[in-house]
Every structure is written in structure tokens, then in C-alpha cells.
HTML snippet that shows the backbone in 3Dmol.js (N, CA, C, O; Angstrom):
<script src="https://3Dmol.org/build/3Dmol-min.js"></script>
<div id="view" style="width:600px;height:400px;position:relative"></div>
<script>
const pdb = `
ATOM      1  N   MET A   1       5.954  11.287   6.719  1.00  0.00           N
ATOM      2  CA  MET A   1       6.018  10.254   7.715  1.00  0.00           C
ATOM      3  C   MET A   1       5.215   9.061   7.215  1.00  0.00           C
ATOM      4  O   MET A   1       4.084   9.212   6.753  1.00  0.00           O
ATOM      5  N   ILE A   2       5.794   7.898   7.307  1.00  0.00           N
ATOM      6  CA  ILE A   2       5.102   6.665   6.942  1.00  0.00           C
ATOM      7  C   ILE A   2       5.145   5.729   8.144  1.00  0.00           C
ATOM      8  O   ILE A   2       6.209   5.448   8.697  1.00  0.00           O
ATOM      9  N   ILE A   3       3.971   5.256   8.533  1.00  0.00           N
ATOM     10  CA  ILE A   3       3.857   4.279   9.617  1.00  0.00           C
ATOM     11  C   ILE A   3       3.161   3.062   9.028  1.00  0.00           C
ATOM     12  O   ILE A   3       2.046   3.171   8.519  1.00  0.00           O
ATOM     13  N   ALA A   4       3.802   1.914   9.092  1.00  0.00           N
ATOM     14  CA  ALA A   4       3.209   0.675   8.580  1.00  0.00           C
ATOM     15  C   ALA A   4       2.823  -0.209   9.758  1.00  0.00           C
ATOM     16  O   ALA A   4       3.596  -0.388  10.699  1.00  0.00           O
ATOM     17  N   ILE A   5       1.618  -0.755   9.690  1.00  0.00           N
ATOM     18  CA  ILE A   5       1.131  -1.648  10.745  1.00  0.00           C
ATOM     19  C   ILE A   5       0.772  -2.966  10.083  1.00  0.00           C
ATOM     20  O   ILE A   5      -0.007  -2.996   9.130  1.00  0.00           O
ATOM     21  N   ASP A   6       1.332  -4.043  10.580  1.00  0.00           N
ATOM     22  CA  ASP A   6       1.107  -5.358   9.992  1.00  0.00           C
ATOM     23  C   ASP A   6       0.590  -6.298  11.077  1.00  0.00           C
ATOM     24  O   ASP A   6       0.843  -6.100  12.265  1.00  0.00           O
ATOM     25  N   GLY A   7      -0.132  -7.313  10.646  1.00  0.00           N
ATOM     26  CA  GLY A   7      -0.629  -8.301  11.594  1.00  0.00           C
ATOM     27  C   GLY A   7      -1.753  -9.108  10.979  1.00  0.00           C
ATOM     28  O   GLY A   7      -2.199  -8.811   9.871  1.00  0.00           O
ATOM     29  N   PRO A   8      -2.210 -10.118  11.682  1.00  0.00           N
ATOM     30  CA  PRO A   8      -3.269 -10.981  11.161  1.00  0.00           C
ATOM     31  C   PRO A   8      -4.615 -10.258  11.046  1.00  0.00           C
ATOM     32  O   PRO A   8      -4.838  -9.218  11.666  1.00  0.00           O
ATOM     33  N   ALA A   9      -5.484 -10.828  10.249  1.00  0.00           N
ATOM     34  CA  ALA A   9      -6.820 -10.261  10.039  1.00  0.00           C
ATOM     35  C   ALA A   9      -7.589 -10.206  11.353  1.00  0.00           C
ATOM     36  O   ALA A   9      -7.468 -11.086  12.205  1.00  0.00           O
ATOM     37  N   GLY A  10      -8.384  -9.149  11.493  1.00  0.00           N
ATOM     38  CA  GLY A  10      -9.286  -9.044  12.634  1.00  0.00           C
ATOM     39  C   GLY A  10      -8.646  -8.634  13.945  1.00  0.00           C
ATOM     40  O   GLY A  10      -9.246  -8.811  15.005  1.00  0.00           O
ATOM     41  N   THR A  11      -7.439  -8.090  13.896  1.00  0.00           N
ATOM     42  CA  THR A  11      -6.753  -7.732  15.141  1.00  0.00           C
ATOM     43  C   THR A  11      -6.820  -6.246  15.468  1.00  0.00           C
ATOM     44  O   THR A  11      -6.253  -5.802  16.466  1.00  0.00           O
ATOM     45  N   GLY A  12      -7.515  -5.473  14.625  1.00  0.00           N
ATOM     46  CA  GLY A  12      -7.689  -4.055  14.917  1.00  0.00           C
ATOM     47  C   GLY A  12      -6.670  -3.129  14.277  1.00  0.00           C
ATOM     48  O   GLY A  12      -6.534  -1.978  14.690  1.00  0.00           O
ATOM     49  N   LYS A  13      -5.951  -3.619  13.269  1.00  0.00           N
ATOM     50  CA  LYS A  13      -4.937  -2.793  12.605  1.00  0.00           C
ATOM     51  C   LYS A  13      -5.528  -1.513  12.040  1.00  0.00           C
ATOM     52  O   LYS A  13      -4.977  -0.431  12.244  1.00  0.00           O
ATOM     53  N   SER A  14      -6.632  -1.624  11.339  1.00  0.00           N
ATOM     54  CA  SER A  14      -7.256  -0.447  10.721  1.00  0.00           C
ATOM     55  C   SER A  14      -7.753   0.535  11.770  1.00  0.00           C
ATOM     56  O   SER A  14      -7.603   1.746  11.612  1.00  0.00           O
ATOM     57  N   THR A  15      -8.336   0.024  12.825  1.00  0.00           N
ATOM     58  CA  THR A  15      -8.843   0.883  13.897  1.00  0.00           C
ATOM     59  C   THR A  15      -7.705   1.657  14.553  1.00  0.00           C
ATOM     60  O   THR A  15      -7.802   2.869  14.750  1.00  0.00           O
ATOM     61  N   ILE A  16      -6.640   0.962  14.886  1.00  0.00           N
ATOM     62  CA  ILE A  16      -5.480   1.607  15.514  1.00  0.00           C
ATOM     63  C   ILE A  16      -4.847   2.610  14.557  1.00  0.00           C
ATOM     64  O   ILE A  16      -4.507   3.723  14.958  1.00  0.00           O
ATOM     65  N   ALA A  17      -4.688   2.219  13.291  1.00  0.00           N
ATOM     66  CA  ALA A  17      -4.070   3.111  12.303  1.00  0.00           C
ATOM     67  C   ALA A  17      -4.879   4.392  12.127  1.00  0.00           C
ATOM     68  O   ALA A  17      -4.310   5.481  12.047  1.00  0.00           O
ATOM     69  N   ALA A  18      -6.192   4.266  12.068  1.00  0.00           N
ATOM     70  CA  ALA A  18      -7.054   5.445  11.911  1.00  0.00           C
ATOM     71  C   ALA A  18      -6.929   6.369  13.121  1.00  0.00           C
ATOM     72  O   ALA A  18      -6.897   7.591  12.971  1.00  0.00           O
ATOM     73  N   ARG A  19      -6.861   5.796  14.302  1.00  0.00           N
ATOM     74  CA  ARG A  19      -6.720   6.615  15.521  1.00  0.00           C
ATOM     75  C   ARG A  19      -5.365   7.322  15.569  1.00  0.00           C
ATOM     76  O   ARG A  19      -5.281   8.492  15.940  1.00  0.00           O
ATOM     77  N   ILE A  20      -4.312   6.606  15.195  1.00  0.00           N
ATOM     78  CA  ILE A  20      -2.979   7.218  15.163  1.00  0.00           C
ATOM     79  C   ILE A  20      -2.959   8.372  14.166  1.00  0.00           C
ATOM     80  O   ILE A  20      -2.458   9.455  14.467  1.00  0.00           O
ATOM     81  N   ALA A  21      -3.507   8.130  12.975  1.00  0.00           N
ATOM     82  CA  ALA A  21      -3.534   9.170  11.939  1.00  0.00           C
ATOM     83  C   ALA A  21      -4.295  10.403  12.417  1.00  0.00           C
ATOM     84  O   ALA A  21      -3.880  11.537  12.178  1.00  0.00           O
ATOM     85  N   GLU A  22      -5.406  10.164  13.089  1.00  0.00           N
ATOM     86  CA  GLU A  22      -6.209  11.284  13.599  1.00  0.00           C
ATOM     87  C   GLU A  22      -5.423  12.095  14.636  1.00  0.00           C
ATOM     88  O   GLU A  22      -5.404  13.325  14.588  1.00  0.00           O
ATOM     89  N   LYS A  23      -4.789  11.403  15.554  1.00  0.00           N
ATOM     90  CA  LYS A  23      -4.034  12.097  16.605  1.00  0.00           C
ATOM     91  C   LYS A  23      -2.827  12.853  16.053  1.00  0.00           C
ATOM     92  O   LYS A  23      -2.480  13.925  16.548  1.00  0.00           O
ATOM     93  N   LEU A  24      -2.189  12.288  15.020  1.00  0.00           N
ATOM     94  CA  LEU A  24      -0.996  12.922  14.447  1.00  0.00           C
ATOM     95  C   LEU A  24      -1.331  13.882  13.301  1.00  0.00           C
ATOM     96  O   LEU A  24      -0.451  14.548  12.757  1.00  0.00           O
ATOM     97  N   HIS A  25      -2.617  13.939  12.948  1.00  0.00           N
ATOM     98  CA  HIS A  25      -3.068  14.794  11.841  1.00  0.00           C
ATOM     99  C   HIS A  25      -2.356  14.443  10.531  1.00  0.00           C
ATOM    100  O   HIS A  25      -1.874  15.315   9.809  1.00  0.00           O
ATOM    101  N   VAL A  26      -2.307  13.143  10.253  1.00  0.00           N
ATOM    102  CA  VAL A  26      -1.723  12.656   9.002  1.00  0.00           C
ATOM    103  C   VAL A  26      -2.767  11.825   8.268  1.00  0.00           C
ATOM    104  O   VAL A  26      -3.781  11.431   8.845  1.00  0.00           O
ATOM    105  N   THR A  27      -2.513  11.568   7.007  1.00  0.00           N
ATOM    106  CA  THR A  27      -3.440  10.795   6.183  1.00  0.00           C
ATOM    107  C   THR A  27      -3.378   9.321   6.554  1.00  0.00           C
ATOM    108  O   THR A  27      -2.297   8.751   6.702  1.00  0.00           O
ATOM    109  N   TYR A  28      -4.546   8.715   6.700  1.00  0.00           N
ATOM    110  CA  TYR A  28      -4.654   7.273   6.938  1.00  0.00           C
ATOM    111  C   TYR A  28      -4.910   6.608   5.600  1.00  0.00           C
ATOM    112  O   TYR A  28      -5.864   6.953   4.902  1.00  0.00           O
ATOM    113  N   LEU A  29      -4.074   5.671   5.247  1.00  0.00           N
ATOM    114  CA  LEU A  29      -4.186   4.983   3.970  1.00  0.00           C
ATOM    115  C   LEU A  29      -4.204   3.485   4.226  1.00  0.00           C
ATOM    116  O   LEU A  29      -3.242   2.932   4.759  1.00  0.00           O
ATOM    117  N   ASN A  30      -5.279   2.833   3.854  1.00  0.00           N
ATOM    118  CA  ASN A  30      -5.404   1.392   4.032  1.00  0.00           C
ATOM    119  C   ASN A  30      -5.026   0.722   2.717  1.00  0.00           C
ATOM    120  O   ASN A  30      -5.796   0.759   1.758  1.00  0.00           O
ATOM    121  N   SER A  31      -3.845   0.110   2.667  1.00  0.00           N
ATOM    122  CA  SER A  31      -3.369  -0.488   1.414  1.00  0.00           C
ATOM    123  C   SER A  31      -4.287  -1.604   0.925  1.00  0.00           C
ATOM    124  O   SER A  31      -4.345  -1.873  -0.275  1.00  0.00           O
ATOM    125  N   GLY A  32      -4.999  -2.252   1.834  1.00  0.00           N
ATOM    126  CA  GLY A  32      -5.938  -3.291   1.428  1.00  0.00           C
ATOM    127  C   GLY A  32      -7.036  -2.756   0.527  1.00  0.00           C
ATOM    128  O   GLY A  32      -7.567  -3.485  -0.311  1.00  0.00           O
ATOM    129  N   SER A  33      -7.378  -1.485   0.697  1.00  0.00           N
ATOM    130  CA  SER A  33      -8.397  -0.858  -0.153  1.00  0.00           C
ATOM    131  C   SER A  33      -7.955  -0.825  -1.611  1.00  0.00           C
ATOM    132  O   SER A  33      -8.775  -0.964  -2.519  1.00  0.00           O
ATOM    133  N   PHE A  34      -6.659  -0.642  -1.830  1.00  0.00           N
ATOM    134  CA  PHE A  34      -6.148  -0.609  -3.197  1.00  0.00           C
ATOM    135  C   PHE A  34      -6.280  -1.983  -3.852  1.00  0.00           C
ATOM    136  O   PHE A  34      -6.677  -2.087  -5.012  1.00  0.00           O
ATOM    137  N   TYR A  35      -5.948  -3.026  -3.112  1.00  0.00           N
ATOM    138  CA  TYR A  35      -6.101  -4.383  -3.638  1.00  0.00           C
ATOM    139  C   TYR A  35      -7.569  -4.679  -3.948  1.00  0.00           C
ATOM    140  O   TYR A  35      -7.885  -5.245  -4.994  1.00  0.00           O
ATOM    141  N   ARG A  36      -8.454  -4.298  -3.043  1.00  0.00           N
ATOM    142  CA  ARG A  36      -9.884  -4.548  -3.263  1.00  0.00           C
ATOM    143  C   ARG A  36     -10.413  -3.758  -4.460  1.00  0.00           C
ATOM    144  O   ARG A  36     -11.241  -4.263  -5.217  1.00  0.00           O
ATOM    145  N   ALA A  37      -9.941  -2.527  -4.633  1.00  0.00           N
ATOM    146  CA  ALA A  37     -10.390  -1.709  -5.768  1.00  0.00           C
ATOM    147  C   ALA A  37      -9.965  -2.341  -7.091  1.00  0.00           C
ATOM    148  O   ALA A  37     -10.756  -2.410  -8.031  1.00  0.00           O
ATOM    149  N   LEU A  38      -8.724  -2.798  -7.162  1.00  0.00           N
ATOM    150  CA  LEU A  38      -8.257  -3.437  -8.395  1.00  0.00           C
ATOM    151  C   LEU A  38      -8.987  -4.755  -8.646  1.00  0.00           C
ATOM    152  O   LEU A  38      -9.284  -5.093  -9.792  1.00  0.00           O
ATOM    153  N   THR A  39      -9.274  -5.491  -7.590  1.00  0.00           N
ATOM    154  CA  THR A  39     -10.035  -6.736  -7.740  1.00  0.00           C
ATOM    155  C   THR A  39     -11.435  -6.440  -8.260  1.00  0.00           C
ATOM    156  O   THR A  39     -11.930  -7.142  -9.142  1.00  0.00           O
ATOM    157  N   LEU A  40     -12.073  -5.412  -7.726  1.00  0.00           N
ATOM    158  CA  LEU A  40     -13.394  -4.996  -8.198  1.00  0.00           C
ATOM    159  C   LEU A  40     -13.345  -4.677  -9.690  1.00  0.00           C
ATOM    160  O   LEU A  40     -14.191  -5.137 -10.456  1.00  0.00           O
ATOM    161  N   ALA A  41     -12.355  -3.890 -10.096  1.00  0.00           N
ATOM    162  CA  ALA A  41     -12.229  -3.515 -11.507  1.00  0.00           C
ATOM    163  C   ALA A  41     -12.008  -4.744 -12.381  1.00  0.00           C
ATOM    164  O   ALA A  41     -12.594  -4.854 -13.458  1.00  0.00           O
ATOM    165  N   LEU A  42     -11.173  -5.661 -11.927  1.00  0.00           N
ATOM    166  CA  LEU A  42     -10.920  -6.894 -12.684  1.00  0.00           C
ATOM    167  C   LEU A  42     -12.199  -7.704 -12.853  1.00  0.00           C
ATOM    168  O   LEU A  42     -12.515  -8.152 -13.955  1.00  0.00           O
ATOM    169  N   LEU A  43     -12.928  -7.889 -11.767  1.00  0.00           N
ATOM    170  CA  LEU A  43     -14.158  -8.681 -11.833  1.00  0.00           C
ATOM    171  C   LEU A  43     -15.207  -8.016 -12.715  1.00  0.00           C
ATOM    172  O   LEU A  43     -15.895  -8.689 -13.483  1.00  0.00           O
ATOM    173  N   GLU A  44     -15.329  -6.698 -12.608  1.00  0.00           N
ATOM    174  CA  GLU A  44     -16.306  -5.982 -13.434  1.00  0.00           C
ATOM    175  C   GLU A  44     -15.933  -6.002 -14.911  1.00  0.00           C
ATOM    176  O   GLU A  44     -16.808  -5.950 -15.775  1.00  0.00           O
ATOM    177  N   SER A  45     -14.641  -6.077 -15.202  1.00  0.00           N
ATOM    178  CA  SER A  45     -14.192  -6.036 -16.598  1.00  0.00           C
ATOM    179  C   SER A  45     -14.366  -7.371 -17.311  1.00  0.00           C
ATOM    180  O   SER A  45     -14.420  -7.429 -18.539  1.00  0.00           O
ATOM    181  N   GLY A  46     -14.451  -8.434 -16.534  1.00  0.00           N
ATOM    182  CA  GLY A  46     -14.529  -9.757 -17.139  1.00  0.00           C
ATOM    183  C   GLY A  46     -13.174 -10.271 -17.593  1.00  0.00           C
ATOM    184  O   GLY A  46     -13.104 -11.248 -18.340  1.00  0.00           O
ATOM    185  N   ALA A  47     -12.096  -9.631 -17.155  1.00  0.00           N
ATOM    186  CA  ALA A  47     -10.740 -10.054 -17.526  1.00  0.00           C
ATOM    187  C   ALA A  47     -10.496 -11.482 -17.043  1.00  0.00           C
ATOM    188  O   ALA A  47     -11.088 -11.933 -16.063  1.00  0.00           O
ATOM    189  N   ASP A  48      -9.616 -12.176 -17.748  1.00  0.00           N
ATOM    190  CA  ASP A  48      -9.260 -13.542 -17.381  1.00  0.00           C
ATOM    191  C   ASP A  48      -8.294 -13.493 -16.203  1.00  0.00           C
ATOM    192  O   ASP A  48      -7.096 -13.276 -16.387  1.00  0.00           O
ATOM    193  N   ILE A  49      -8.811 -13.696 -14.995  1.00  0.00           N
ATOM    194  CA  ILE A  49      -7.975 -13.568 -13.805  1.00  0.00           C
ATOM    195  C   ILE A  49      -7.017 -14.746 -13.624  1.00  0.00           C
ATOM    196  O   ILE A  49      -6.159 -14.712 -12.742  1.00  0.00           O
ATOM    197  N   SER A  50      -7.153 -15.778 -14.444  1.00  0.00           N
ATOM    198  CA  SER A  50      -6.205 -16.892 -14.371  1.00  0.00           C
ATOM    199  C   SER A  50      -4.963 -16.617 -15.215  1.00  0.00           C
ATOM    200  O   SER A  50      -3.987 -17.364 -15.143  1.00  0.00           O
ATOM    201  N   ASP A  51      -4.994 -15.553 -16.012  1.00  0.00           N
ATOM    202  CA  ASP A  51      -3.866 -15.174 -16.868  1.00  0.00           C
ATOM    203  C   ASP A  51      -3.088 -14.048 -16.189  1.00  0.00           C
ATOM    204  O   ASP A  51      -3.497 -12.888 -16.231  1.00  0.00           O
ATOM    205  N   GLU A  52      -1.961 -14.401 -15.562  1.00  0.00           N
ATOM    206  CA  GLU A  52      -1.183 -13.427 -14.789  1.00  0.00           C
ATOM    207  C   GLU A  52      -0.782 -12.212 -15.621  1.00  0.00           C
ATOM    208  O   GLU A  52      -0.866 -11.080 -15.145  1.00  0.00           O
ATOM    209  N   ASN A  53      -0.347 -12.439 -16.854  1.00  0.00           N
ATOM    210  CA  ASN A  53       0.059 -11.312 -17.708  1.00  0.00           C
ATOM    211  C   ASN A  53      -1.116 -10.387 -18.007  1.00  0.00           C
ATOM    212  O   ASN A  53      -0.955  -9.167 -18.036  1.00  0.00           O
ATOM    213  N   ALA A  54      -2.284 -10.956 -18.229  1.00  0.00           N
ATOM    214  CA  ALA A  54      -3.475 -10.142 -18.498  1.00  0.00           C
ATOM    215  C   ALA A  54      -3.843  -9.311 -17.267  1.00  0.00           C
ATOM    216  O   ALA A  54      -4.241  -8.154 -17.392  1.00  0.00           O
ATOM    217  N   VAL A  55      -3.708  -9.899 -16.092  1.00  0.00           N
ATOM    218  CA  VAL A  55      -4.018  -9.184 -14.849  1.00  0.00           C
ATOM    219  C   VAL A  55      -3.047  -8.023 -14.651  1.00  0.00           C
ATOM    220  O   VAL A  55      -3.465  -6.915 -14.315  1.00  0.00           O
ATOM    221  N   VAL A  56      -1.758  -8.271 -14.858  1.00  0.00           N
ATOM    222  CA  VAL A  56      -0.746  -7.217 -14.703  1.00  0.00           C
ATOM    223  C   VAL A  56      -0.995  -6.101 -15.702  1.00  0.00           C
ATOM    224  O   VAL A  56      -0.946  -4.924 -15.345  1.00  0.00           O
ATOM    225  N   THR A  57      -1.260  -6.459 -16.949  1.00  0.00           N
ATOM    226  CA  THR A  57      -1.527  -5.456 -17.985  1.00  0.00           C
ATOM    227  C   THR A  57      -2.763  -4.643 -17.629  1.00  0.00           C
ATOM    228  O   THR A  57      -2.755  -3.416 -17.731  1.00  0.00           O
ATOM    229  N   PHE A  58      -3.816  -5.320 -17.215  1.00  0.00           N
ATOM    230  CA  PHE A  58      -5.052  -4.626 -16.849  1.00  0.00           C
ATOM    231  C   PHE A  58      -4.804  -3.660 -15.693  1.00  0.00           C
ATOM    232  O   PHE A  58      -5.175  -2.489 -15.769  1.00  0.00           O
ATOM    233  N   CYS A  59      -4.180  -4.149 -14.631  1.00  0.00           N
ATOM    234  CA  CYS A  59      -3.956  -3.316 -13.441  1.00  0.00           C
ATOM    235  C   CYS A  59      -3.053  -2.125 -13.749  1.00  0.00           C
ATOM    236  O   CYS A  59      -3.230  -1.045 -13.185  1.00  0.00           O
ATOM    237  N   SER A  60      -2.097  -2.320 -14.633  1.00  0.00           N
ATOM    238  CA  SER A  60      -1.193  -1.224 -15.009  1.00  0.00           C
ATOM    239  C   SER A  60      -1.932  -0.089 -15.693  1.00  0.00           C
ATOM    240  O   SER A  60      -1.477   1.055 -15.667  1.00  0.00           O
ATOM    241  N   GLY A  61      -3.060  -0.393 -16.300  1.00  0.00           N
ATOM    242  CA  GLY A  61      -3.826   0.617 -17.016  1.00  0.00           C
ATOM    243  C   GLY A  61      -4.865   1.334 -16.172  1.00  0.00           C
ATOM    244  O   GLY A  61      -5.583   2.199 -16.674  1.00  0.00           O
ATOM    245  N   GLN A  62      -4.953   0.982 -14.893  1.00  0.00           N
ATOM    246  CA  GLN A  62      -5.954   1.597 -14.018  1.00  0.00           C
ATOM    247  C   GLN A  62      -5.380   2.835 -13.335  1.00  0.00           C
ATOM    248  O   GLN A  62      -4.181   2.903 -13.062  1.00  0.00           O
ATOM    249  N   LYS A  63      -6.233   3.802 -13.063  1.00  0.00           N
ATOM    250  CA  LYS A  63      -5.807   5.020 -12.375  1.00  0.00           C
ATOM    251  C   LYS A  63      -6.400   5.025 -10.970  1.00  0.00           C
ATOM    252  O   LYS A  63      -7.611   5.160 -10.798  1.00  0.00           O
ATOM    253  N   LEU A  64      -5.541   4.877  -9.976  1.00  0.00           N
ATOM    254  CA  LEU A  64      -5.951   4.906  -8.574  1.00  0.00           C
ATOM    255  C   LEU A  64      -5.494   6.218  -7.955  1.00  0.00           C
ATOM    256  O   LEU A  64      -4.338   6.618  -8.095  1.00  0.00           O
ATOM    257  N   GLU A  65      -6.421   6.884  -7.265  1.00  0.00           N
ATOM    258  CA  GLU A  65      -6.102   8.139  -6.582  1.00  0.00           C
ATOM    259  C   GLU A  65      -6.674   8.083  -5.174  1.00  0.00           C
ATOM    260  O   GLU A  65      -7.647   7.377  -4.911  1.00  0.00           O
ATOM    261  N   TYR A  66      -6.067   8.826  -4.288  1.00  0.00           N
ATOM    262  CA  TYR A  66      -6.557   8.943  -2.919  1.00  0.00           C
ATOM    263  C   TYR A  66      -6.851  10.417  -2.699  1.00  0.00           C
ATOM    264  O   TYR A  66      -5.931  11.220  -2.536  1.00  0.00           O
ATOM    265  N   VAL A  67      -8.137  10.779  -2.693  1.00  0.00           N
ATOM    266  CA  VAL A  67      -8.557  12.177  -2.631  1.00  0.00           C
ATOM    267  C   VAL A  67      -9.493  12.372  -1.438  1.00  0.00           C
ATOM    268  O   VAL A  67     -10.518  11.699  -1.326  1.00  0.00           O
ATOM    269  N   ASP A  68      -9.134  13.285  -0.561  1.00  0.00           N
ATOM    270  CA  ASP A  68      -9.970  13.579   0.613  1.00  0.00           C
ATOM    271  C   ASP A  68     -10.372  12.310   1.358  1.00  0.00           C
ATOM    272  O   ASP A  68     -11.534  12.133   1.724  1.00  0.00           O
ATOM    273  N   SER A  69      -9.408  11.443   1.574  1.00  0.00           N
ATOM    274  CA  SER A  69      -9.611  10.175   2.293  1.00  0.00           C
ATOM    275  C   SER A  69     -10.551   9.222   1.569  1.00  0.00           C
ATOM    276  O   SER A  69     -11.139   8.340   2.195  1.00  0.00           O
ATOM    277  N   ARG A  70     -10.699   9.387   0.267  1.00  0.00           N
ATOM    278  CA  ARG A  70     -11.543   8.503  -0.545  1.00  0.00           C
ATOM    279  C   ARG A  70     -10.684   7.879  -1.635  1.00  0.00           C
ATOM    280  O   ARG A  70      -9.836   8.550  -2.223  1.00  0.00           O
ATOM    281  N   LEU A  71     -10.901   6.602  -1.906  1.00  0.00           N
ATOM    282  CA  LEU A  71     -10.179   5.911  -2.966  1.00  0.00           C
ATOM    283  C   LEU A  71     -10.956   6.063  -4.265  1.00  0.00           C
ATOM    284  O   LEU A  71     -12.129   5.699  -4.342  1.00  0.00           O
ATOM    285  N   ILE A  72     -10.300   6.600  -5.275  1.00  0.00           N
ATOM    286  CA  ILE A  72     -10.918   6.858  -6.573  1.00  0.00           C
ATOM    287  C   ILE A  72     -10.249   5.958  -7.606  1.00  0.00           C
ATOM    288  O   ILE A  72      -9.030   5.996  -7.775  1.00  0.00           O
ATOM    289  N   LEU A  73     -11.043   5.159  -8.289  1.00  0.00           N
ATOM    290  CA  LEU A  73     -10.550   4.269  -9.337  1.00  0.00           C
ATOM    291  C   LEU A  73     -11.136   4.724 -10.658  1.00  0.00           C
ATOM    292  O   LEU A  73     -12.348   4.665 -10.865  1.00  0.00           O
ATOM    293  N   ASN A  74     -10.273   5.177 -11.548  1.00  0.00           N
ATOM    294  CA  ASN A  74     -10.715   5.649 -12.870  1.00  0.00           C
ATOM    295  C   ASN A  74     -11.828   6.688 -12.754  1.00  0.00           C
ATOM    296  O   ASN A  74     -12.793   6.662 -13.518  1.00  0.00           O
ATOM    297  N   GLY A  75     -11.686   7.598 -11.797  1.00  0.00           N
ATOM    298  CA  GLY A  75     -12.653   8.676 -11.628  1.00  0.00           C
ATOM    299  C   GLY A  75     -13.889   8.313 -10.822  1.00  0.00           C
ATOM    300  O   GLY A  75     -14.774   9.150 -10.644  1.00  0.00           O
ATOM    301  N   ARG A  76     -13.965   7.087 -10.334  1.00  0.00           N
ATOM    302  CA  ARG A  76     -15.138   6.601  -9.594  1.00  0.00           C
ATOM    303  C   ARG A  76     -14.764   6.312  -8.143  1.00  0.00           C
ATOM    304  O   ARG A  76     -13.781   5.621  -7.877  1.00  0.00           O
ATOM    305  N   ASP A  77     -15.541   6.835  -7.218  1.00  0.00           N
ATOM    306  CA  ASP A  77     -15.310   6.589  -5.795  1.00  0.00           C
ATOM    307  C   ASP A  77     -15.681   5.136  -5.487  1.00  0.00           C
ATOM    308  O   ASP A  77     -16.839   4.742  -5.625  1.00  0.00           O
ATOM    309  N   VAL A  78     -14.703   4.358  -5.076  1.00  0.00           N
ATOM    310  CA  VAL A  78     -14.945   2.940  -4.782  1.00  0.00           C
ATOM    311  C   VAL A  78     -14.700   2.617  -3.306  1.00  0.00           C
ATOM    312  O   VAL A  78     -14.610   1.451  -2.924  1.00  0.00           O
ATOM    313  N   GLU A  79     -14.595   3.652  -2.495  1.00  0.00           N
ATOM    314  CA  GLU A  79     -14.274   3.459  -1.080  1.00  0.00           C
ATOM    315  C   GLU A  79     -15.302   2.584  -0.369  1.00  0.00           C
ATOM    316  O   GLU A  79     -14.929   1.768   0.474  1.00  0.00           O
ATOM    317  N   SER A  80     -16.562   2.730  -0.684  1.00  0.00           N
ATOM    318  CA  SER A  80     -17.598   1.969   0.036  1.00  0.00           C
ATOM    319  C   SER A  80     -18.028   0.705  -0.701  1.00  0.00           C
ATOM    320  O   SER A  80     -18.964   0.031  -0.270  1.00  0.00           O
ATOM    321  N   ARG A  81     -17.375   0.382  -1.782  1.00  0.00           N
ATOM    322  CA  ARG A  81     -17.752  -0.814  -2.553  1.00  0.00           C
ATOM    323  C   ARG A  81     -17.157  -2.066  -1.977  1.00  0.00           C
ATOM    324  O   ARG A  81     -17.378  -3.155  -2.507  1.00  0.00           O
TER     325      ARG A  81
END
`;
const viewer = $3Dmol.createViewer("view");
viewer.addModel(pdb, "pdb");
viewer.setStyle({}, {cartoon: {color: "spectrum"}});
viewer.zoomTo();
viewer.render();
</script>
């Protein structure tokens, strides 16, 4: 089952999604966390973020996993970063 919730920032999407997931006993996945994790990796790497091809190549080489409701980037828990 996939439920997508969209809307403007600050409207409670994450809060509602987490509550729905809890009630339905399904995994809650915040796609924004994936974007933030890749941005963190890019900034830490010193990659040239103005070079679109370099960004795509860099991101393609990253390993993102979702384990026990935690986002893991290249073996490192980045959920709270």
C-alpha cells in the first residue's frame, strides 16, 4: 500500500502521515528525508553542486536504505542530521 500526501510546507503532512502509518501498521517514509540525506552527503563531499552532471553522478553512487524507520546513507544513520 502506498499513500502519498502532498501540500505546502508547515501544514502537518508529516504529522498526519505518521499517525496514519501508525494506525494502519505500515511503514512511514518521508521522501524529504532522502533529499536531505543526499544534500548532506553532497555538502560533506565538497562536490561541485553547480555541476548538474557531477551531482547526478555523485548521487547515483550513494547507498540509501530505510532500516527500522531509520534512514541509512552509506552505512551511516543520518535520520537525525
